[in-house]
N, C-alpha and C positions, 0 to 999 in steps of 0.2 A: 555893749555900751548902751546909754540911754540915748535916744533920739528926740529932738525937740518935736518932731511932728507927731509922736505917741502920745496917747493919752496917759494921765498921771498914774494909772493903775496898770499900764503896760510896760514891757520892755521890747527893745529892738533886737532881733536876731538878724545879722546881716542886713538886708533890706527889708525884712518882713517883720511888721510890729505885731506882738503877740501878747495875749492876757496873761498877766504875771501870777504864777503859783496856781492856787486852787480858786481863783475867782473870788478873792476876798475872804475865803476861810482861814482861819489860823492854823499855822503849823503846829506841831505836837512835839515835844522833846521827850525822851525817854522815861521821864518820869511821870508823864500823863498830863502835865501842865500845858497851858498854852504859852506862847511866847512871852506874854506880859505877866506870866508868874501866877495867873488865876488858874484853879483847878477845872477839869473837865471831864464828864463821865465817860465818854467813849470818841474814838476818832471818827472821822467823817469817811464814809465808805466812798472810794472813788475809783473811776476807770481812766483811760488816756484816749484822746482822740487827736490825731493830726489831719491836716487838710492838705490834699496834693491837687495842683491846678494841672488838668490836662485837657483842657479845652481850647482848640487852636483859633477860635474867633471871639473869645469872651472878653478878651483885654484884661488889664490888671483887675483884681477882685478883692474885695473886703468881705470876710466870711463871719456871720454872727450866729449864735443860738436865738431861735425866734423870741422876741420879746425883750431881748436885752439891747441896752442902748451902747454897749462896749464891744466892738468886734473880737472875735477869737484871734483872727488874723488879718492883718492889714498890708494892703499893698502886695498881694500875692500875683506873681507873674506866671506866665504860661511855662511849664515845666519846673516850677518851684514847689517846694514842700515847707509847711511849718514844722517847727519843732513838735514833739509830743506835748500835749496840753491837758492837765489834770482837769477833770470833771466830776462832780458828785454824781454817784449813780442816779438814773431815771431816764426819762424819756425826753428827747431832743429833737427839735426840729431845726434844720439849718437854712439859713438866708444867704444868698449871694446878691452882692451890689457892686457896681461899678466902683473902682477904689477913690476914696475921697468924698462918696456921696454921703449924704446926711443919713443917720440912723433911721428916719422916719420915711425916708424915701422908697417908694414900692421897690421890693427886690426882683432882681431878675429871675430868680427860682427860689423856691420854698419847697423844701423836701418833705417826703413823708416822715414819720415819727421813727426815730431810732432808739431802741432801749440799750442803754450803757450798763453793764453789770460790774460787780466789783472785781478790780484788777484786770479788766478787760481793755484790750486794746483795739481801736478801730482807726483806719485810714479811710478818711471819707474823700473819694476820688471825685473832682468837679470834672464831669465829661460831657460829650454831646457838644451840640453847636448852638450858639446863641440864636442864630438865624435858621436853625435847623428844622425841618418837618418833624411831625410828632414822634416818628421813629428814630429820629438823630437829634431830638432837641436836648438843650441843656439840663442836666441832672447831676445827682450826685450817686455814685456807686459806692455804697459801704463795703469795705473789706475787714471782716472781724479776723485779726491775726492770731491764728492757732496752728503755730508751726510744728512740725514733726521734731523727733529728738535732735538734739545739737550734734553737729559732725566735728569731729576733732580737726579734720584738715581738708574739708570740703565746705562749700557754702549751700544754702538752699535758695532757689528762686521761686517765685510764683507769678503766674502770667495773668495780667489785668487786661481785657480787651476794651479799650476805651477808643477804638478807632471809627470815628463816626461814619465813614462812608464805606468800610470794610465789610465783607462778608462774614460769617462764622470761619474761624481758621483753624486749619489743622495744624499743630506744632510738632515738628519732627526733629530731630537730630539729639534730643537731651536723653538721660538715662530712661530705659525701659520703653514701650511702645508709644507711638504717636498718640495725641489726645486732641480732641477738638474743644475751643473754647468759643461760645457764642459772644455776639457783641454786647457790651455792658455786662458781662458776667467774668468769673475768674476760673482758673484752674484750681484743682485740689487744694485744700486748706494746708495741707502739710508741707507743700512745696515739693520741688524736684531738685536733688543733689546736683551739684555742678562743680567742676574742677576750678580751683582758684587761679591757675596760672593764666587762664584767658586762652582764646584761640578756638573755643567750641563754636561750631556753626549751627545756628538755628534757623530753620527752614519754616516758613509760613506758606501753607498750601491752602487752596480751595479745591476740594476732591484730590484728585491727583496731580493737579497743575500747580506748579511752583509761583507763587505771587511776588515772593521776595525772600531774601535770605539776610541774617545779620551775623556778625562774627563778635562773640562775647569778649569783654576786656577782663583785665585781672580782677578777682574779687579778694575779699578778706576771708581767711578760714574761720568758719563758724558764723559768718554773716548772714542775714536773713533778708533777701531782697525781693520787694516787688517789681517786677519788669513789667511796666505799663505801655502796651501799644496804643500809640495815639497818633494825631496828624490825620492827613488826608491822601489817600490813595490818588486822588485826582489832582494833586499838586506834585511837582518835581521833588525827589528826595533831597535835593540841594535846597529847597525853599524852607523858610523858617515854619511854615506849617505842613512841610512834608512829612509823609508817614515814617514814624521813628520809634524807638524805645526809651522811655525814661526809667532809669534805674534807681529806687529808692531804697536804701539801706536802713539799718538801725539808727545810724546818725544823720539821716537826710539824704538829698540827692547826691548821688554818685556821678550823674552825668548823662547826657543824651547819647544814644547810641544810633549812628546814622545807618542806613541800608548799604549792605554790602556793594562794591561798584559792580554795575551791570556792563558786561562786553557784548557788543554786537558785532559779529565777522560777518563781512561782506565779501562775496566771491566776485572780484573783479578782474579776475585774469582770463581772458577771452579763449587763449587757446588751451586751457586745463579743464579736463573732465571733473567729476565729482572728487570732493577733497575732504580730508580732516584736519582739523586745527588742533593741535595738542600741546599741552604744557605739563611737564613732569609726569609723561605717561597718562594724563588724564586729557579725555575728549571734550574740549570747549565746544566744537562744532563738528558735526559730521554728516556725510552723504548730502551735499549741497553742492548746486552748480552755479555756473555764471550768472550773475543777477540775483541770486537769493542770499538771505541774510539769517542768521540764527543767533539767539542770544544765550547767555549764561551769567550767573551770579559767582564771582570769585572773592575770596578774601582779600581785603587790602594788601597791597604789596607791589613788588616788581616781578615780572614773570618773563621768561623766553618762550616765545611761540615758534612751533615747528609745524610744517605743512607735510601731509603725507597723501598719496592716492588713496582713495577709498576702494574697497576695506582694507585697511592695514593693522588696525588696531593700536597705532601709534608705536609701530614697530617698524624696523628696517631704516632705511637712509632718507633723511628728510630731504625734500624738494629744495627747500632753503637750507643748505648745509648750516649746522651751526646754529641755526634760529635767529629770531630777530628779537630784541629786548623791547618791552613794552613802555619802560619809563614807570613811575609810580602811579598805581590805581588806587585811588582815594575814596573813602566812605561817602556815601551819598551822591557820586557822580556817575556819569554814563559815558560810555568810550565806543568808538567806533575802530575796529580793527579790519583795514583794507587790505586784502590780497591783491596785490598788483605785479606787474611785470609779466613776463612769458615764461611758460614751462619749457619751451625749447626756443631760446634766443637765437638770432643769428645777427652778424655784422654790427656786433657792439650792442645789441638791444638789451635792455635790463632783465636779469633774471628773475624768476618769481621769489616774492618775498611779501612781508607784511609790514604795515605802519600803522601807528595808533594815533587817534585824534579824540581830544575830549569835546564831548557835546556842548559844553558851556557857552550855548547862545545867548545874547542878550534877551531880556524880557520885558525891556523898556519901551518898545515901539510897536504895540499890537497892532496898529493900523496899518503897517507895511510888511513886506516879507523879508525876513533876515537870511541872507544867503552867504556861504562860504564855499568858494571853488576849490577843488582838489584836483591835483595834477596826478593821474594814474595811468597816463597813456605811454605808448611807447615813442616819446620824443623828449629831448633834453629839457626844455623849459618853455612855458607858453604864457600867452596873455589871454585874457576873457573880457570881451566887452560888447556893447551894443552895435548892431550893424545898421547903417545907413548908406544908401548909394553904393552898396558892395564894398564897404570899407568900415574900419573901425577908427573913427575920429578921435582926436585927442580928449574931448570932454566926455567921451562914451567909454574910456578904458575903464574897467571896474577893478583891475587888479594890478599890482606889480608883477614883473615875471616870477611865475612860480615852478619851482624846481620840482622834479618828479619826486614822489611821495610826500609833497608838501602841500599846504593849503593857504588860501588868500586869507587877507583880513576880511572882516564881516563887510558886508555890502547890504544897504536897505533899499529895497526897491518898491515903488509905490505900486497899487494894484492896478496891473496891466498885463498885455502880452508882449512879449519882447522876442526880438530876432537877435539872439546871441551869437557871436562869433568866437572861435578858437585861432589864435594866430601865433606864429612862431616867434620865440622871444630869444632865440639864440643870437649873442652879439648885441642883445637890447635894441633893437631898431626903434626908431622914433614913429610916433603915428604921423600920419595915417597908415593903418597896417591893413594888409589884405588878409583875410581870414582864409584859414585852410579848411574849415567846415563851418557850417551854421546850423543853429537848432532854434525850434520854436520853445519859447518858455513862458508860463504864465505864473506870474506873482500874485499870490493870495494873501489877504490880510492875516497876521498872525503866524504864518508859515515861518518854520525854522529850519532851512532846508541846506543840506549839503548837495553840490552840484558837482559830480565826479566825472572827469574826463577819462573815459577808458578806450582801451583797444589800441588800433595803431594806424595811424595816417597813411602808411604804405604798407598795407598788409601782404604777408607771404600766404600762400595757400593755408587754409584752416586758422589764421590768427584772429580775422572778424574785424570788419572795419570799425572806426571809432564811433562810440556813442556816448550820450549823456545819461549817467546814472542819477537818478533823484531819490533822495530820502528825507521826508519831512519828520523831523525827531518831535514836532508837536502832536503827532497822531500817535495813537496806540492801537495795535502793536506798529512796529517801525515796518514799512513796506517799501519796495523798491518800484520804481517806474523807470522804465528804460525808454529813452527818447532818441529816435533815429536822427541822424543828419539829413539836412533837405538836399534833395537831388540838385 
């Protein structure tokens, strides 16, 4: 439909205004006559261009051919693509301006010349960062679409690397051998065949290290899809500018594919030796001991996790018989799987098992530390609070009673050093509370931390006394700090 904000010679496609037809050239009917009945000798030779916005910090854009007062595409947002736009064959330079800017305003970016041949189709991908340094600066990456032969029951995808802070990426998991794509470059023009049912897992590696992984959604048989890696590794996958894939097919944008959920398995069972964490016979984490954490990417979905002594190869009788359900693991999210309880419980102590926690800390208060406390110790339920004069006063209780295998609400702590105490919450006693144990804790700005109370307040031989395990999810890679109780 037409949009009042579009110029007279434009039409509006969804939220993006685009140039109508062939930039004012008249269309020809089968007789060789123009639409107004006059004769013309030859048809104008044309190719087609579409613009894909893959710059995470450039804002909404208007796109022009240099010298034109009418934008090719108007109001193009991050992750959007214009329709295919016919242009006469020839040489073009493209200008990027903020959406709504006057056509005479200095462009944010002016591309080098692009030659457009007859019947040629070019996707002009706006990539890089408006505020980026030279090697990551805003630019247009032209992708000449020269796909391989049509596939009757499969699709083809071609990888475009537009990740502004990402290294050269090795793509693994598709048909054939793995291949490398440099930043602001593309994979082979013919594309790679892909099953249309979805579920194919694509891993992106630097050398032999897996940086992230994606699970491909269903596609349309015969479609040809540019899969544009964009966004920032320096942001969280759940953030709007986090590293992701934008799928652009023949008919336009098919959607954004978020990173597979990342699962961090933390060994917090003090009386258990090296373990394996398995699901469906697959090792999610292996050969790690108390206080250690390992990560893996999994496809979105629900899982049952089983623990085995190392080395078992995920066979035999699980320590947590029957396993523990994870709940739904969602794309773009990070989770901690805490191993807690005791391998050799006595007198009603909890048996070893796992519990899943979503990382989703608030990002709204970077001047303070955001902390959530997890009860992973061999006690029924606990309070956590600040200790003054050897007790936790009412105003210093940070949590409601925390049951075992559960976490508290998020607490914001100003930058300072605190004396934290853990108190028994059985029967929900009223403050002031006498702490079972105390810990020294330093709150740092922008920290997003779990404080996991582990161990046993009254340990038997070999159990290990209670400790505080700290994980700051704002740091990469995640690491575990073990804090001993005060004497």
